[in-house]
NUBA-344471 format. One record per residue (C-alpha): residue number from 1; x, y, z. Coordinates in steps of 0.1 Angstrom, whole numbers, plus 2048, in hexadecimal, padded with zeros to 3 digits. Example, Ala and Ser with C-alpha at 12.3 -4.5 7.8 and 13.67 -1.06 7.14 Angstrom:
2
    i    x    y    z
    1  87B  7D3  84E
    2  889  7F5  847
//
This chain:
495
    i    x    y    z
    1  65B  428  A97
    2  66C  449  A98
    3  687  43D  AAB
    4  69B  42C  A91
    5  69C  442  A76
    6  6A2  45F  A93
    7  6BE  449  A9F
    8  6D2  447  A7B
    9  6CE  46C  A76
   10  6DE  470  A98
   11  6F9  458  A8F
   12  6FF  469  A71
   13  6FF  48A  A82
   14  71B  47D  A99
   15  732  46F  A80
   16  74A  48E  A81
   17  74A  489  AAB
   18  75C  465  AA0
   19  778  474  A8B
   20  77C  491  AA4
   21  782  478  ABF
   22  79D  460  AA9
   23  7AB  483  AA3
   24  7AB  495  AC2
   25  7B9  474  AD5
   26  7D1  470  ABB
   27  7F3  479  ACD
   28  7E0  470  AF1
   29  7CC  484  B08
   30  7E6  497  B13
   31  7EF  4A7  AF7
   32  7C9  4AE  AF0
   33  7C1  4BB  B11
   34  7E2  4D3  B11
   35  7D1  4E2  AF0
   36  7B3  4E5  B01
   37  7C0  4F2  B1F
   38  7D6  50E  B0E
   39  7CE  531  B15
   40  7CD  538  AEF
   41  7B0  520  AF0
   42  7A2  52F  B0D
   43  7A3  550  AFE
   44  793  53F  ADC
   45  775  536  AF3
   46  76D  558  AFF
   47  76E  568  ADE
   48  75A  54F  ACF
   49  73F  54D  AEA
   50  741  575  AEC
   51  73A  575  ACD
   52  720  55C  ACB
   53  70F  571  AE6
   54  70D  58E  AD5
   55  6FD  582  AB8
   56  6E7  572  AC6
   57  6DA  58D  ADA
   58  6D8  5A1  ABC
   59  6C6  589  AA3
   60  6AD  586  AC1
   61  6A5  5A9  AC5
   62  6A3  5AB  A99
   63  690  58C  A99
   64  673  590  AB3
   65  66D  5B4  AAA
   66  66A  5B0  A87
   67  654  591  A8B
   68  63D  5A5  AA5
   69  63D  5C6  A90
   70  632  5B3  A6D
   71  619  599  A7F
   72  608  5A8  A9A
   73  60C  5CC  A91
   74  5FC  5E9  A77
   75  61F  5F0  A6C
   76  618  5FC  A44
   77  624  5E4  A2D
   78  628  5CC  A45
   79  625  5AC  A2B
   80  644  5BC  A15
   81  65C  5C2  A35
   82  653  59D  A40
   83  65E  592  A1D
   84  67E  5AB  A1E
   85  689  5A2  A42
   86  689  57B  A31
   87  6A6  588  A19
   88  6C7  587  A2D
   89  6C4  562  A2C
   90  6CE  566  A06
   91  6ED  578  A13
   92  70B  564  A1D
   93  71E  56D  A39
   94  741  575  A26
   95  72A  58A  A0D
   96  71F  5A0  A2B
   97  73E  5A2  A3A
   98  74E  5AA  A19
   99  737  5C7  A13
  100  73F  5D9  A33
  101  764  5D3  A35
  102  765  5DF  A14
  103  754  603  A1C
  104  760  600  A41
  105  782  5F0  A47
  106  780  5FB  A6B
  107  765  5E3  A74
  108  77F  5C7  A6F
  109  781  5B5  A90
  110  762  5A8  AAC
  111  74B  5C8  A9E
  112  74D  5C0  A7B
  113  74A  59A  A7F
  114  72D  59E  A9A
  115  71A  5B6  A82
  116  71D  59C  A65
  117  712  581  A74
  118  6F5  592  A83
  119  6E8  5A3  A66
  120  6E6  57F  A51
  121  6D9  56C  A6F
  122  6BD  57C  A7F
  123  6A3  567  A66
  124  6A7  54C  A78
  125  698  559  A97
  126  67E  56B  A82
  127  671  551  A6D
  128  667  53C  A89
  129  65D  556  AA0
  130  646  563  A85
  131  634  53F  A81
  132  633  541  AA7
  133  621  55E  AA5
  134  605  553  A8C
  135  5FE  534  A9E
  136  5F8  544  AC1
  137  5D4  544  ACA
  138  5C8  569  ACA
  139  5AD  560  AE4
  140  5C8  55E  AFD
  141  5D7  580  AFA
  142  5B3  58C  AF9
  143  5AB  57D  B19
  144  5CA  58C  B27
  145  5C3  5AF  B1B
  146  59C  5A8  B2E
  147  5AE  5A2  B4D
  148  5BC  5C7  B4B
  149  5E0  5C2  B3D
  150  5ED  5D9  B25
  151  600  5D2  B03
  152  620  5CA  B12
  153  61B  5B8  B34
  154  602  5A0  B1C
  155  621  59F  B04
  156  63A  596  B20
  157  620  57D  B33
  158  60D  56D  B14
  159  61E  56F  AF7
  160  644  56D  B00
  161  63F  54D  B11
  162  630  53E  AF1
  163  64A  549  ADA
  164  666  53E  AF5
  165  66A  51A  ADF
  166  66A  52E  ABE
  167  686  547  AC9
  168  699  52E  ADD
  169  69B  517  ABF
  170  6A7  531  AA5
  171  6C2  540  AC1
  172  6CF  51F  AC4
  173  6D2  51E  A9B
  174  6E1  540  A9F
  175  6FB  539  AB8
  176  702  519  AA4
  177  706  52A  A85
  178  71D  545  A93
  179  732  52D  AA6
  180  73A  517  A85
  181  73C  538  A70
  182  75C  538  A58
  183  759  554  A3E
  184  74B  571  A53
  185  767  56F  A6F
  186  782  566  A56
  187  77C  585  A41
  188  775  59A  A61
  189  797  58D  A6F
  190  78A  587  A91
  191  799  565  AA2
  192  77F  54B  AAB
  193  77C  525  AAF
  194  774  521  A8D
  195  78B  536  A7B
  196  7A8  528  A94
  197  7A0  506  A8B
  198  79E  50A  A64
  199  7BF  51B  A68
  200  7CD  4FC  A79
  201  7C2  4E6  A5F
  202  7D2  4FB  A44
  203  7F1  500  A58
  204  7FB  4DA  A61
  205  7F7  4BA  A5B
  206  7F3  4B0  A7F
  207  7CC  4B3  A81
  208  7CE  4AC  AA8
  209  7CC  4CF  AB2
  210  7B1  4DA  A9C
  211  79D  4BB  AA6
  212  7A1  4C2  ACE
  213  792  4E8  AC4
  214  777  4D8  AB1
  215  76F  4C4  AD0
  216  76D  4E4  AE5
  217  74E  4F0  ACC
  218  73D  4CD  ACD
  219  73B  4D4  AF7
  220  734  4F5  AEF
  221  713  4EB  AD8
  222  709  4D0  AF0
  223  70A  4EE  B0B
  224  6F5  504  AF5
  225  6DE  4EA  AEA
  226  6D3  4DD  B0F
  227  6D6  504  B1B
  228  6BC  507  AF9
  229  6A6  4E9  B07
  230  6A2  4F9  B2D
  231  696  518  B1F
  232  676  509  B0D
  233  668  4FE  B2D
  234  654  4DF  B32
  235  631  4EF  B2A
  236  624  4EB  B03
  237  619  504  AEC
  238  603  4F2  AD5
  239  5DE  4F9  AD2
  240  5C3  4DE  ADB
  241  5B1  4E4  AC1
  242  5B3  4FC  AA1
  243  5AA  517  AB4
  244  597  533  AA5
  245  59D  53B  A80
  246  59A  565  A81
  247  5BF  576  A85
  248  5CE  589  AA2
  249  5C3  5B1  AA4
  250  5DF  5C0  A97
  251  5ED  5D9  AB3
  252  5E9  5FE  AAA
  253  610  60E  AA5
  254  600  633  AAD
  255  61B  64D  AB5
  256  635  62A  AAF
  257  62D  625  A8A
  258  64C  63B  A7F
  259  665  62E  A93
  260  656  609  A8A
  261  65D  615  A65
  262  680  620  A6C
  263  687  604  A7B
  264  67F  5E8  A60
  265  691  600  A48
  266  6AC  601  A59
  267  6B1  5E0  A5F
  268  6AB  5D6  A3C
  269  6C1  5F3  A2D
  270  6DE  5E3  A42
  271  6D8  5BF  A3A
  272  6CD  5BC  A17
  273  6CF  5DA  A04
  274  6F3  5E7  A10
  275  701  5C6  A06
  276  6F3  5C2  9E3
  277  6FC  5EB  9DF
  278  721  5E0  9E4
  279  71C  5C0  9CC
  280  70D  5D9  9B5
  281  729  5EE  9B6
  282  743  5D2  9AE
  283  72D  5C6  992
  284  72D  5E5  982
  285  754  5EE  984
  286  75C  5CD  976
  287  75A  5C2  950
  288  73A  5AE  948
  289  751  5A6  924
  290  769  58D  93B
  291  74B  57A  94E
  292  747  558  946
  293  721  554  943
  294  722  52E  93A
  295  736  526  958
  296  720  53B  96E
  297  700  52D  960
  298  710  505  968
  299  71D  512  989
  300  6FB  51F  998
  301  6E8  500  987
  302  701  4E6  99B
  303  6FE  4FF  9BC
  304  6D2  4F8  9B6
  305  6D8  4D1  9B2
  306  6F0  4CB  9D2
  307  6DE  4E5  9EA
  308  6BE  4D4  9DF
  309  6CB  4B0  9E4
  310  6DA  4BD  A07
  311  6BA  4CC  A10
  312  6A7  4AC  A0A
  313  6BC  496  A1B
  314  6BD  4B0  A3A
  315  698  4B3  A3A
  316  694  48C  A38
  317  6AE  486  A56
  318  69F  4A1  A6B
  319  679  49A  A69
  320  679  47B  A82
  321  690  48F  A9A
  322  67A  4AE  A99
  323  65B  49B  AA0
  324  66A  486  ABD
  325  67A  4A6  ACB
  326  654  4B5  AC8
  327  645  49B  AD5
  328  659  489  AF2
  329  66A  499  B0D
  330  67F  47D  B1A
  331  6A1  479  B1D
  332  6A1  468  AFB
  333  694  47D  AE7
  334  6AB  49B  AF6
  335  6C7  489  AEF
  336  6BF  481  ACB
  337  6B9  4A5  AC7
  338  6D8  4B2  AD3
  339  6EC  496  ABE
  340  6DD  4A5  AA0
  341  6EC  4C4  AA8
  342  70F  4B9  AB1
  343  71A  4C2  A8C
  344  70D  4E6  A87
  345  727  4F8  AA0
  346  744  4E4  A8F
  347  754  4F7  A72
  348  74E  4EB  A4E
  349  772  4E1  A4A
  350  76D  4C8  A65
  351  751  4B8  A59
  352  75C  4B3  A3A
  353  781  4A4  A46
  354  76A  48B  A5B
  355  754  480  A3C
  356  775  47D  A28
  357  785  467  A47
  358  766  455  A49
  359  763  44F  A21
  360  789  443  A1B
  361  788  42A  A37
  362  763  41B  A33
  363  754  429  A16
  364  76E  42F  9F7
  365  75A  432  9DB
  366  748  44F  9EC
  367  76B  468  9ED
  368  768  483  9D7
  369  746  47B  9D0
  370  724  492  9CD
  371  714  479  9ED
  372  731  487  A03
  373  72B  4A8  9FF
  374  704  4A4  A05
  375  709  491  A23
  376  71F  4AE  A33
  377  702  4C7  A29
  378  6EC  4AD  A3C
  379  702  4AD  A5C
  380  709  4D3  A5C
  381  6E5  4E0  A59
  382  6CF  4C1  A6B
  383  6C8  4DB  A83
  384  6BA  4F6  A6F
  385  6A1  4D9  A61
  386  69C  4CC  A85
  387  694  4EC  A96
  388  677  4F3  A7C
  389  668  4D2  A7B
  390  66A  4D1  AA5
  391  658  4F4  AA2
  392  63F  4EC  A88
  393  637  4CB  A9B
  394  632  4DF  ABC
  395  619  4F7  AAD
  396  605  4D5  AA0
  397  5E9  4CA  ABA
  398  5FB  4A7  ACE
  399  5D3  4A0  AD5
  400  5CB  498  AB0
  401  5E7  480  AB2
  402  5D6  470  AD2
  403  5B7  470  AC1
  404  5C2  45E  AA4
  405  5D4  446  AB8
  406  5B3  440  AC7
  407  5A2  438  AA8
  408  5BB  41A  AA0
  409  5D4  42D  A8B
  410  5F7  41D  A8E
  411  615  435  A96
  412  61F  436  A70
  413  5FD  43F  A69
  414  5F9  460  A82
  415  619  46B  A75
  416  613  46A  A51
  417  5EB  479  A54
  418  5F1  48E  A72
  419  611  498  A7D
  420  623  49F  A5F
  421  604  4B4  A4B
  422  5FC  4CC  A69
  423  626  4D1  A68
  424  62B  4CF  A45
  425  62C  4F6  A3E
  426  646  4F8  A58
  427  65D  4DB  A4B
  428  657  4E8  A29
  429  667  50A  A38
  430  686  4F8  A49
  431  68B  4E6  A27
  432  68C  509  A14
  433  6A2  51C  A31
  434  6BA  4F9  A30
  435  6BC  4FF  A0A
  436  6C6  522  A0F
  437  6E4  518  A29
  438  6F2  4FB  A12
  439  6F1  515  9F2
  440  70A  529  A05
  441  71F  511  A1A
  442  746  514  A14
  443  75D  503  A26
  444  753  4DF  A21
  445  746  4E4  9FB
  446  768  4F1  9F7
  447  77A  4D1  A05
  448  75C  4B4  9F8
  449  751  4C5  9D4
  450  75C  4A8  9BA
  451  779  4B1  9A4
  452  76F  4CD  98D
  453  74F  4D6  99D
  454  74C  4FA  9A8
  455  72E  50A  9BE
  456  725  52E  9BB
  457  735  531  9E1
  458  755  522  9D7
  459  75A  535  9BA
  460  751  554  9CA
  461  769  551  9EB
  462  785  545  9CC
  463  780  565  9BB
  464  77B  57A  9DC
  465  79C  568  9E7
  466  7AF  575  9CC
  467  7A5  595  9D2
  468  78F  596  9B1
  469  771  5A4  9BE
  470  760  5B2  99E
  471  76A  58B  990
  472  754  57C  9B1
  473  737  599  9B0
  474  724  582  995
  475  727  564  9AA
  476  71F  577  9C8
  477  6FF  584  9B8
  478  6F4  563  9A7
  479  6F8  557  9CA
  480  6E3  572  9DA
  481  6C8  56F  9C0
  482  6C5  549  9C0
  483  6C4  548  9E7
  484  6AB  566  9E7
  485  68F  550  9D4
  486  688  539  9F4
  487  68F  553  A0C
  488  675  568  9F9
  489  65C  54C  9F9
  490  662  545  A1F
  491  65C  56A  A24
  492  638  564  A10
  493  631  546  A23
  494  632  55C  A40
  495  61E  573  A37
//
């Protein structure tokens, strides 16, 4: 029953690959291979993988540590810290990069790019790990402790294996987000595949070099998805029943209380407070009399509309793929999941040009229309919703599905009455996260937005590109304010 809609979602996500195949081979396979095997390409590969590895490692440290401190310890103000730790989702990578670059120009390069990407993307790990920690039956920890295992040994042998699917899924999103980011690496002047592809598209009418480089990104994406799938293992992590209703007993921090508070304070300060302080400075030095409040309100409303539509379509496409990935371990389910991840590592401009190519040739009425932009959001951010759906379904006891089928329920009834209601909170969290990333998306929006329409991200980028930082500040502040609302709700949902 789910196979057909999952296949349709996968085909939709693979559309850019068809475009890349046409463009990359346009001048023959030999020309494409010369581009791929060029030493410059190998250098870009090493730089991109190096940046991705550092960012993933940093986000795992930040995400897992903050999730553990706010969920399983006696950290003072844990609820407030839990909410504050999700707010970096509201800050675009290019805003964080600009904030740090304006304060410390010497950060330009690898260090600045890694810092900016880590600070804005660690909530991708924090959110699923927190959800997994709340879903683990505390009786397992108590059994381990009763057998003489200390807190550290219990965490490593009992808790960490159950966190592996959630942490791995979040780390995969971080890796793909880092590979596809354009704003931060552009401002930090650090050459990666994404920046090289964007430069190639802008510098020449010949799309073959950029398409060939994009194919390398796709291969990297497939490799990352396959590696993440292997880290999950074959064992399931759902309870066989509802489990105990009581929460786990928080671990007393004791003498580690002050270092834990200092750690949380430092992370929130550099990830949230500092970028907001820089924006506040530019708002203060700007002339409020020159602000176009009517235009700002119109742009904000347009941003909310397209982001909501993009999140809705993305969640709808992700639901069958996520359920299949969680409930079936066969080759077909793995291939469908990997297909859904294909577009996320591609630069937004590549996805946008692929959809323009498709619209001009096969669906011309969609050219320069809003549905094309919404479709680009779905291709780019389908993995965000798929990962959230899969993690939510994994924690829904599969035995309940079996019982429902044994009582005569049809597959679609089991999905509607059992699977989806149990996974609904996680699916909703994924939709909210997708809404936030749609609001911040830049390259595809620049190319695909209908004539005369702007979003907060495109206005911010236009003003920043012209050096009008004070004029850009109201759009940046409004974007962060609007994106902070679902980010705040995500944090409240986890507490």
